[in-house]
C-alpha positions in Angstrom: -86.9 7.5 9.8 -85.2 10.8 9.2 -85.3 13.2 12.4 -87.5 16.1 12.5 -86.7 19.5 14.3 -88.8 22.3 16.1 -90.0 25.1 13.9 -89.3 27.9 16.4 -85.9 29.3 15.4 -84.1 29.0 18.8 -85.5 25.7 19.6 -84.5 24.6 16.1 -81.0 25.8 16.6 -80.4 24.0 19.7 -82.0 20.9 18.8 -79.6 20.9 15.6 -76.5 21.5 17.8 -77.6 18.9 20.1 -77.9 16.4 17.1 -74.4 17.4 15.9 -73.1 16.7 19.4 -74.8 13.3 19.6 -73.0 12.1 16.5 -69.4 13.0 18.0 -68.4 9.4 18.8 -69.7 7.9 15.4 -67.9 10.8 13.6 -64.7 10.4 15.5 -64.8 6.5 15.1 -64.8 6.9 11.4 -62.1 9.5 11.0 -59.2 7.0 10.5 -61.1 5.1 7.8 -62.3 8.3 6.0 -58.6 9.4 5.9 -57.4 6.0 4.5 -60.2 5.6 1.9 -60.8 9.2 0.8 -64.5 9.1 1.9 -66.7 8.9 4.8 -67.6 5.4 6.2 -71.1 4.2 5.6 -71.8 4.1 9.5 -70.9 7.9 9.6 -73.0 8.7 6.4 -76.1 6.7 7.7 -75.8 8.3 11.1 -75.7 11.7 9.7 -78.5 10.9 7.4 -80.9 9.5 9.9 -80.2 12.5 12.2 -81.7 14.7 9.5 -78.3 16.9 9.0 -78.4 16.4 5.1 -81.8 17.9 5.1 -81.4 20.7 7.6 -81.4 23.4 5.0 -84.3 21.8 2.8 -87.9 22.8 2.7 -90.0 22.0 5.6 -92.8 20.8 3.3 -90.2 17.8 2.3 -89.4 17.0 5.8 -86.4 19.5 5.9 -85.6 21.8 8.9 -85.3 24.9 6.7 -82.7 26.5 9.1 -81.8 30.1 8.8 -78.3 31.4 7.8 -77.1 32.2 11.2 -78.1 28.6 12.4 -76.4 27.0 9.3 -73.3 28.7 10.2 -73.3 27.3 13.8 -74.2 23.6 12.6 -71.4 23.5 10.1 -69.0 25.1 12.6 -69.9 22.6 15.3 -69.5 19.6 12.9 -66.3 20.9 11.4 -64.9 21.3 15.1 -65.4 17.5 15.4 -64.1 16.5 12.0 -63.4 18.8 8.9 -64.2 16.3 6.3 -67.7 15.5 8.0 -68.4 19.3 8.1 -67.5 19.8 4.8 -69.8 16.8 3.6 -72.7 18.2 5.6 -72.3 21.6 3.8 -72.2 20.1 0.4 -74.8 17.3 0.8 -77.2 19.7 2.5 -76.8 22.4 0.2 -77.3 20.1 -2.9 -80.3 18.4 -1.4 -81.6 22.0 -0.5 -81.3 23.2 -4.0 -82.8 20.4 -5.8 -85.6 20.2 -3.2 -86.4 23.9 -3.8 -86.2 24.1 -7.8 -87.2 20.8 -9.2 -90.5 20.1 -10.5 -93.2 18.3 -8.3 -93.0 15.3 -10.7 -89.1 15.0 -10.2 -89.5 15.4 -6.4 -92.0 12.6 -6.3 -89.3 10.3 -8.2 -86.4 11.5 -6.0 -88.2 11.4 -2.7 -89.1 7.7 -2.7 -91.6 7.1 0.0 -91.4 10.7 1.1 -87.9 10.2 2.4 -85.0 12.5 1.2 -82.2 11.2 -0.9 -78.4 11.7 -0.4 -77.2 14.1 -2.8 -74.0 15.5 -4.1 -72.7 17.5 -6.9 -70.8 20.5 -8.4 -72.0 23.8 -9.3 -69.6 24.8 -12.0 -70.9 24.4 -15.3 -68.6 22.1 -16.7 -71.1 20.2 -18.8 -72.7 20.9 -22.2 -76.5 20.6 -22.6 -78.0 20.2 -26.0 -81.8 20.9 -26.1 -83.7 17.9 -27.6 -87.5 17.0 -27.4 -88.3 16.5 -23.6 -85.1 17.7 -22.2 -81.4 17.8 -23.0 -78.4 15.4 -24.1 -75.7 16.3 -21.5 -71.7 15.5 -21.7 -69.5 16.8 -19.3 -66.9 16.1 -16.5 -66.7 17.9 -13.2 -64.3 18.1 -10.5 -64.8 18.1 -6.7 -67.9 16.1 -6.3 -67.8 16.1 -2.6 -69.6 13.2 -1.1 -70.4 11.7 -4.4 -69.2 8.2 -3.1 -72.3 8.0 -0.9 -74.8 10.0 -3.2 -78.1 8.5 -4.6 -78.6 11.7 -6.9 -76.2 14.0 -8.3 -76.6 17.6 -9.3 -74.3 19.6 -11.8 -74.1 22.7 -13.8 -74.0 23.0 -17.6 -74.1 25.4 -20.2 -76.7 25.2 -23.0 -75.4 24.8 -26.5 -76.6 24.6 -29.9 -76.3 21.7 -32.5 -72.8 22.8 -33.4 -71.8 22.6 -29.8 -71.2 26.2 -29.0 -72.8 28.2 -26.1 -75.9 30.1 -26.8 -75.8 33.8 -27.1 -76.6 35.1 -24.6 -75.3 32.2 -22.4 -77.7 30.1 -20.6 -76.6 28.0 -17.7 -78.7 25.2 -16.2 -78.7 22.7 -13.3 -79.2 19.1 -14.0 -80.0 16.2 -11.6 -79.3 12.6 -12.4 -79.2 9.2 -10.5 -75.8 8.4 -9.2 -76.0 5.2 -11.3 -75.9 7.2 -14.6 -72.7 8.9 -13.5 -69.0 7.7 -13.9 -66.9 8.6 -10.7 -63.3 8.7 -11.0 -61.1 7.5 -8.0 -58.7 10.6 -8.0 -59.3 12.0 -4.5 -55.7 11.5 -3.4 -55.0 14.9 -1.6 -53.3 16.6 1.3 -56.3 17.8 3.3 -60.2 17.2 3.7 -59.4 13.5 2.6 -62.5 12.2 3.8 -64.7 14.2 1.6 -64.7 12.0 -1.4 -64.5 14.9 -3.7 -64.0 12.9 -6.8 -64.3 13.8 -10.5 -67.5 12.5 -12.2 -68.7 12.6 -15.9 -71.7 11.8 -18.0 -71.6 11.3 -21.9 -74.5 12.1 -24.1 -76.7 11.4 -21.2 -80.5 12.3 -21.7 -81.7 14.5 -18.8 -85.5 15.0 -18.9 -86.8 18.7 -18.6 -88.4 17.9 -15.1 -84.9 17.1 -13.8 -83.4 20.5 -14.7 -83.8 24.2 -13.7 -82.1 27.4 -14.6 -82.3 30.5 -16.8 -83.9 33.7 -15.7 -87.3 32.3 -15.0 -85.9 29.8 -12.5 -87.7 30.6 -9.1 -87.7 28.4 -6.0 -90.9 26.4 -5.6 -90.2 25.5 -2.0 -87.9 26.3 0.9 -88.7 29.8 2.1 -86.1 32.8 2.3 -83.0 30.5 1.9 -83.2 30.2 -1.9 -83.4 34.0 -2.4 -79.8 34.3 -1.2 -78.4 32.8 -4.5 -74.7 32.1 -4.9 -72.4 33.2 -3.2 -75.1 33.8 -0.6 -76.0 30.2 0.3 -72.2 29.0 0.5 -70.9 31.7 2.7 -72.3 30.0 5.8 -70.8 26.5 4.9 -67.2 27.8 4.1 -67.1 30.1 7.1 -68.3 27.3 9.4 -65.6 24.9 8.0 -62.9 27.2 8.7 -64.1 28.4 12.0 -64.7 25.0 13.2 -61.2 23.6 12.2 -59.8 26.8 13.9 -61.6 26.0 17.2 -60.7 22.5 17.2 -57.1 23.4 16.8 -57.1 25.9 19.6 -58.9 23.7 21.9 -56.5 20.7 21.1 -53.4 22.9 21.6 -54.7 24.4 24.9 -55.1 20.9 26.4 -51.7 19.8 25.1 -50.1 23.1 26.4 -51.1 22.0 30.0 -49.1 18.8 29.9 -46.3 19.3 27.4 -43.0 20.9 28.1 -40.6 22.3 25.8 -36.9 23.5 26.3 -33.5 21.9 27.0 -32.7 20.0 30.1 -32.9 22.4 33.1 -34.9 25.0 31.3 -37.9 23.2 30.1 -41.3 24.4 31.2 -45.0 23.8 30.4 -45.9 25.4 27.3 -48.9 26.8 29.1 -46.6 28.7 31.4 -44.9 30.5 28.7 -46.0 34.2 28.0 -45.7 33.7 24.2 -48.2 30.9 24.3 -50.6 32.8 26.5 -50.4 35.7 24.2 -51.2 33.5 21.2 -54.0 31.8 23.0 -55.8 35.1 24.0 -55.3 36.5 20.6 -56.3 33.5 18.7 -59.7 33.2 20.6 -60.3 36.7 19.7 -59.3 36.2 16.2 -62.1 33.4 15.7 -64.6 35.4 17.7 -64.0 38.4 15.6 -64.0 36.6 12.3 -67.4 35.1 13.3 -68.7 38.3 14.3 -68.0 39.9 11.0 -69.6 36.9 9.4 -72.5 36.9 11.3 -73.1 40.7 11.0 -73.1 40.4 7.2 -75.3 37.3 7.0 -77.7 38.7 9.3 -78.0 41.7 6.8 -78.5 39.3 3.9 -81.1 37.3 5.9 -83.1 40.4 6.9 -83.2 41.0 3.0 -84.4 37.7 2.0 -87.0 37.5 4.7 -88.5 40.7 3.1 -88.5 38.8 -0.3 -85.6 40.8 -1.6 -82.5 38.9 -3.1 -79.5 40.6 -1.7 -77.8 43.3 -3.8 -74.6 42.4 -5.8 -72.4 44.4 -3.3 -73.7 42.4 -0.3 -73.2 39.2 -2.1 -69.7 40.4 -2.8 -69.3 41.3 0.8 -70.7 38.0 1.8 -68.2 36.1 -0.3 -65.2 38.3 1.1 -66.3 37.5 4.7 -65.7 33.8 3.9 -62.1 34.6 2.7 -61.5 36.6 5.8 -62.8 33.8 8.1 -60.8 31.1 6.2 -57.7 33.5 6.4 -58.1 34.0 10.3 -58.6 30.4 11.0 -55.6 29.5 8.9 -53.6 31.8 11.0 -54.8 30.4 14.1 -54.3 26.6 13.2 -50.8 27.3 11.8 -49.7 28.9 15.0 -51.4 26.0 17.1 -49.5 23.5 15.0 -46.1 25.2 15.7 -46.8 25.3 19.4 -47.6 21.8 19.4 -44.0 21.0 18.5 -42.9 17.7 17.1 -45.7 16.0 18.8 -48.1 17.6 16.3 -46.2 16.0 13.3 -47.3 12.5 13.9 -50.1 11.2 11.4 -52.5 10.4 14.2 -52.4 13.8 15.9 -55.3 16.0 15.6 -53.2 19.1 15.0 -51.5 17.9 11.8 -54.9 17.1 10.5 -56.2 20.5 11.2 -53.3 22.1 9.4 -53.9 20.0 6.4 -57.7 20.5 6.4 -57.7 24.3 6.9 -55.0 24.9 4.2 -57.0 22.5 1.8 -60.5 24.4 2.5 -58.4 27.7 1.8 -57.8 26.4 -1.8 -61.4 26.5 -2.7 -62.3 29.2 -5.5 -65.0 30.6 -3.2 -62.6 31.8 -0.6 -59.7 32.8 -2.9 -58.3 36.4 -2.5 -60.1 37.2 -5.6 -63.0 37.7 -3.4 -61.5 40.8 -1.9 -60.7 42.3 -5.4 -64.4 41.6 -6.3 -65.6 43.5 -3.1 -63.1 46.1 -3.6 -64.4 46.8 -7.0 -68.0 47.4 -5.7 -66.6 49.9 -3.1 -64.9 51.7 -5.7 -68.3 51.5 -7.9 -66.9 49.8 -10.9 -69.9 49.2 -13.3 -68.9 45.7 -14.2 -68.1 44.5 -10.7 -69.2 41.0 -10.2 -69.3 39.0 -6.9 -68.1 35.8 -8.5 -65.8 37.3 -10.8 
């Protein structure tokens, strides 16, 4: 049975954070295997699923927690502070499930939620597929990259562009999302990477696959059927909390790890060695870094609270606000990257070993920073809105 959570926001937030902490031991027990195999162990996946974390963004009418944006940030940060790959998979798995639970038809939901239980879901938002309209649905062909969590998924969501009989995109362009059984998808074992190794972010593809209309959504008429204010946030609105949470969680893990290490590790040549914690340079770093992470989170919270107030009034955030949300994700990721890089340096040679947390934090935070969502392009887009460029685009 998948866990249920309180309805009152503060009680819900605390219950979700308590749930994350209750999974600490099982998450840590699976880290070595996830690093080696490139995906989370089944025991970790099952524990997260049964604890209800893959459903924590989903509609309450389907058993989800329907957490607000601020709680989403806290939950992903807490999970990522234990293990970045776990936090990332909770971000992607919960976001994918929340979207399909909100937008799919009642008929599709009945098929996916077997016995009323939510499925494990994964996917990729990029419209890398081509969807040809046919009677009753679409014939879809495409290959998608970065399908985080797909090795343990039961259903897969993906983006596609609608094409005509000649294979050309429609004019104006029309983008849809499709949902298909994992068994209909070819998964490529190509996730051999430097960081976020345990996310299983493999490529996947389909070829001339018939997807019934009821398993798609998109176009101007696409409106959420369930799930409350969350789904008015759009993209990048719904992704901000996840990317910020992952980065800030890694930053906090690195800072806590190096703080503990500094109180026992000495550096320096014979006769001059001293505890790292006794060095003024480390004390300066520690104080500044704590404020960096707190400051970055405060910026993110201010912006997502503004967006949350908007959607609670039934108003989709303005394009400038969406651009500001995306830019805050880039800012949080950059600040966390600075903290982690310096923490690794203070860890000295000890931090280089493959079983040390600091080297993993270094790899993971820089891997998360490679995502297009948090690229420096986000600053350019936001700057264009500040300059009132007429063609500014949050996802440009």
